Each structure stands twice: as structure tokens, then as C-alpha cells.
C-alpha positions as CSV (number, residue, x, y, z in Angstrom):
1,X,16.1,-11.9,-6.6
2,X,17.1,-8.2,-5.9
3,X,19.0,-7.7,-2.5
4,X,17.6,-5.3,0.2
5,X,19.5,-2.9,2.5
6,X,18.4,-1.4,5.8
7,X,19.5,2.1,6.8
8,X,18.6,4.5,9.7
9,X,17.5,7.6,7.6
10,X,18.3,11.0,9.4
11,X,16.7,14.0,8.3
12,X,18.2,17.6,8.8
13,X,15.1,18.4,11.0
14,X,16.2,15.6,13.5
15,X,13.5,13.1,12.6
16,X,14.8,9.6,12.0
17,X,13.2,6.4,10.5
18,X,14.6,2.8,9.8
19,X,14.1,2.0,6.1
20,X,14.4,-1.3,4.3
21,X,14.8,-0.8,0.6
22,X,15.8,-2.3,-2.8
23,X,16.8,-0.7,-6.0
24,X,16.1,-2.0,-9.5
25,X,19.0,-3.3,-11.6
26,X,18.1,-1.0,-14.5
27,X,16.4,2.4,-14.8
28,X,14.3,3.5,-12.1
29,X,10.6,3.9,-13.4
30,X,9.4,5.6,-10.0
31,X,9.2,4.8,-6.4
32,X,6.9,2.7,-4.1
33,X,6.4,2.8,-0.4
34,X,5.4,-0.6,1.1
35,X,3.3,-0.3,4.4
36,X,3.8,-3.5,6.5
37,X,1.4,-5.5,8.6
38,X,0.8,-5.3,12.3
39,X,3.9,-7.8,12.7
40,X,6.4,-5.4,11.4
41,X,8.9,-5.7,8.5
42,X,8.6,-9.4,8.1
43,X,10.4,-11.9,5.7
44,X,7.3,-11.5,3.7
45,X,7.5,-7.8,3.5
46,X,11.2,-7.9,2.5
47,X,10.3,-10.2,-0.2
48,X,7.5,-8.0,-1.4
49,X,10.2,-5.0,-1.6
50,X,12.6,-7.2,-3.6
51,X,9.8,-8.3,-5.9
52,X,8.7,-4.7,-6.8
53,X,12.2,-3.6,-7.3
54,X,12.5,-6.5,-9.8
55,X,9.7,-4.8,-11.8
56,X,11.6,-1.5,-12.0
57,X,10.6,0.4,-8.8
58,X,12.8,1.9,-6.3
59,X,10.8,0.3,-3.2
60,X,11.3,1.1,0.3
61,X,9.3,0.0,3.6
62,X,9.5,2.3,6.8
63,X,9.7,0.4,10.1
64,X,6.8,1.7,11.8
65,X,6.7,1.0,15.5
66,X,3.7,1.5,17.9
67,X,1.6,-1.4,17.7
68,X,-1.9,-0.8,19.0
69,X,-1.0,2.8,20.1
70,X,-0.1,3.8,16.4
71,X,-1.9,6.7,15.6
72,X,-3.1,8.0,12.1
73,X,-0.6,10.9,12.4
74,X,2.3,8.5,13.3
75,X,1.5,6.5,10.0
76,X,1.3,9.8,7.9
77,X,4.5,11.2,9.4
78,X,6.3,7.9,8.8
79,X,5.0,7.9,5.2
80,X,5.9,11.4,4.5
81,X,9.6,10.9,5.7
82,X,9.7,7.8,3.4
83,X,8.4,9.8,0.4
84,X,11.0,12.4,1.0
85,X,13.5,9.8,1.0
86,X,12.5,8.8,-2.6
87,X,12.6,12.4,-3.7
88,X,16.0,12.4,-2.3
89,X,17.0,9.5,-4.5
90,X,15.8,11.0,-7.6
91,X,12.1,10.0,-7.8
92,X,9.8,12.8,-9.0
93,X,6.6,13.6,-6.9
94,X,4.3,12.3,-9.5
95,X,6.0,8.8,-9.8
96,X,5.5,7.9,-6.2
97,X,3.0,5.3,-5.0
98,X,2.0,3.5,-1.9
99,X,1.0,-0.4,-1.4
100,X,0.0,-2.3,1.5
101,X,-1.3,-5.8,2.4
102,X,-3.6,-6.9,5.1
103,X,-3.4,-4.1,7.8
104,X,-0.8,-2.2,5.6
105,X,-3.8,-2.3,3.0
106,X,-5.9,-0.3,5.5
107,X,-2.9,1.9,6.1
108,X,-2.4,2.6,2.3
109,X,-6.1,3.6,2.1
110,X,-5.6,6.2,4.9
111,X,-2.5,7.5,3.1
112,X,-4.3,7.7,-0.1
113,X,-7.0,9.9,1.4
114,X,-4.7,12.2,2.9
115,X,-1.8,12.5,0.5
116,X,-1.7,13.2,-3.3
117,X,0.3,10.5,-4.8
118,X,0.5,9.1,-8.4
119,X,-1.2,5.9,-7.2
120,X,-2.2,3.7,-4.2
121,X,-3.1,0.0,-3.7
122,X,-4.7,-2.0,-0.9
123,X,-4.8,-5.7,-0.9
124,X,-6.9,-7.1,1.9
125,X,-7.3,-5.4,5.2
126,X,-9.6,-5.1,8.2
127,X,-13.3,-5.8,7.8
128,X,-16.7,-5.7,9.6
129,X,-15.7,-3.3,12.5
130,X,-13.6,-1.1,10.3
131,X,-16.4,-1.0,7.6
132,X,-18.0,2.3,8.6
133,X,-14.5,4.0,8.9
134,X,-13.4,2.5,5.5
135,X,-16.4,3.8,3.7
136,X,-15.8,7.2,4.9
137,X,-12.2,7.1,3.7
138,X,-12.6,5.5,0.4
139,X,-15.1,8.1,-0.7
140,X,-12.6,10.8,-0.1
141,X,-9.3,9.4,-1.6
142,X,-7.0,12.0,-3.3
143,X,-4.7,9.6,-5.0
144,X,-6.0,6.9,-7.7
145,X,-6.6,3.8,-5.5
146,X,-7.1,0.2,-6.3
147,X,-8.5,-1.9,-3.5
148,X,-8.7,-5.7,-3.4
149,X,-10.5,-7.7,-1.0
150,X,-11.6,-11.4,-0.3
151,X,-15.1,-11.8,0.9
152,X,-14.3,-14.8,2.9
153,X,-16.9,-17.0,0.9
154,X,-20.0,-15.4,2.7
155,X,-22.8,-13.0,1.8
156,X,-22.0,-10.6,4.3
157,X,-18.4,-10.2,3.3
158,X,-19.4,-9.8,-0.2
159,X,-21.8,-7.1,0.7
160,X,-19.1,-5.1,2.6
161,X,-17.0,-5.0,-0.6
162,X,-19.7,-4.0,-2.5
163,X,-20.5,-1.1,-0.3
164,X,-16.7,-0.1,-0.4
165,X,-16.8,-0.1,-4.1
166,X,-19.8,2.2,-4.0
167,X,-18.2,4.7,-1.6
168,X,-15.0,4.8,-3.7
169,X,-17.0,5.6,-6.8
170,X,-17.8,8.9,-5.4
171,X,-14.2,10.0,-5.1
172,X,-12.7,12.6,-7.5
173,X,-9.8,10.4,-8.6
174,X,-9.8,7.0,-10.4
175,X,-10.7,4.1,-8.1
176,X,-11.2,0.6,-8.5
177,X,-12.4,-2.1,-5.9
178,X,-12.1,-5.7,-6.8
179,X,-13.9,-8.6,-4.9
180,X,-12.4,-12.1,-4.8
181,X,-15.2,-14.5,-3.8
182,X,-14.0,-17.1,-1.3
183,X,-10.6,-15.5,-0.6
184,X,-9.7,-14.5,3.0
185,X,-8.4,-11.1,3.9
186,X,-4.8,-12.1,3.7
187,X,-5.2,-14.1,0.3
188,X,-3.0,-16.7,1.8
189,X,-5.5,-19.6,1.2
190,X,-6.1,-18.9,-2.5
191,X,-2.8,-18.7,-4.6
192,X,-4.8,-17.9,-7.8
193,X,-6.4,-14.8,-6.3
194,X,-3.0,-13.8,-4.8
195,X,-1.4,-14.1,-8.3
196,X,-4.1,-12.1,-9.9
197,X,-4.0,-9.5,-7.2
198,X,-0.3,-9.1,-7.8
199,X,-0.8,-8.7,-11.6
200,X,-3.5,-6.1,-10.9
201,X,-1.2,-4.3,-8.6
202,X,1.6,-4.1,-11.3
203,X,-0.9,-2.9,-13.8
204,X,-2.4,-0.2,-11.6
205,X,1.2,1.3,-11.0
206,X,2.0,0.9,-14.8
207,X,-1.1,3.0,-15.6
208,X,-0.7,5.6,-13.2
209,X,3.1,6.2,-12.5
210,X,4.1,7.5,-15.8
């Protein structure tokens, strides 16, 4: 498995951000920003960073603090700094993407609606109370976006995912929303769904970051 490193990235404008990243062994195909869950940069996030680097992507996750006080602007600022780091490491602007799981999946959708990137992927995320907001965001994504959601095995959950698919279809960029019947929002109880979501993630980046 590819090793990871953590650095304190200092910009010339004085802004600083801790980053954990992994580099591919061979040629770099592009760069990916991983947006972590509410628990921060966990072992699972580090594993994801290394796994994506194994697929040829220079992959980096910003350590975003703030918890419940984290604002949308905080998220976008941290993502912008991380995207700049990728450019400084030789990744062209149209070869940059963002991906998030669980809460990070919602964050990736927010970024995809405010920034023009080569591609974005959300795996899981908040449900029910966040649905009206997600519906509004999905209809205005400016980056090609793939969203994958479990419906928790109930009719209401399935209807929510279908509403999100309809909203995303009105965007002016490529979108795809996939529903996994019976899977929860973290995909941790359904290895088959998790494996398929992983492959779809790789395929989406393969198709749009080139």
C-alpha cells in the first residue's frame, strides 16, 4: 500500500492548512481532494487516500476543523487551498476532482456546486433533514457529479434518492445518482454495495479527468 505523509502547507498569503497526501508510484494521472467525515482524518480516510494514490491519483485530504461550527465558506476555503496545493504539484486545473464519504459526501456536493472541477463524487451523506438543501444544491452543480446513496431499505429513503436524482438531472453538467437498496448512508453494512460504489468512483474519475 502506498504510504502517506502529513505536512503543514503554508501559502504566501499567510494561510496555512494541514494536509495528508499520498503520491502514486508511477505517472500522476491527476489530483483528488478527499473531504473527510465529521470525525476528522481517521485511519479510514488515510486508507482511502492511499488507495486512490494506488490508482494513479495524487490524493490529498485537508484537516478541516470546526465541528458543528464549520461553515460553508470554511469548507470552500480549505478546499481551495488544497486545490492550489495540487496545482503547485503539477496537476492541471481540469485534472482535479473531489470525493467524500458520509458527511464528506455532502461536503463534496457543496464543493461541486460552487467550484468548476473536472469531476466530483459523493458516497452517502446526510438524509431527511438535509434533503431540501441537497435538492437545491444538486440542481446547480457546476462540476460533473456522481452521487451514490443507500436508501436504508425503506420506501421513504428510496423516494429521497429519486428526488435527488431528478434535481441533479436539471444541472448543466453530467450527473448520475445511484441508489443502493438496503444500504445505509455509510455503506458499512453492505460490502457488495461498498465495492460497487468504489468501482463506480474510479470509473467516474477515469471518464472525466482526462
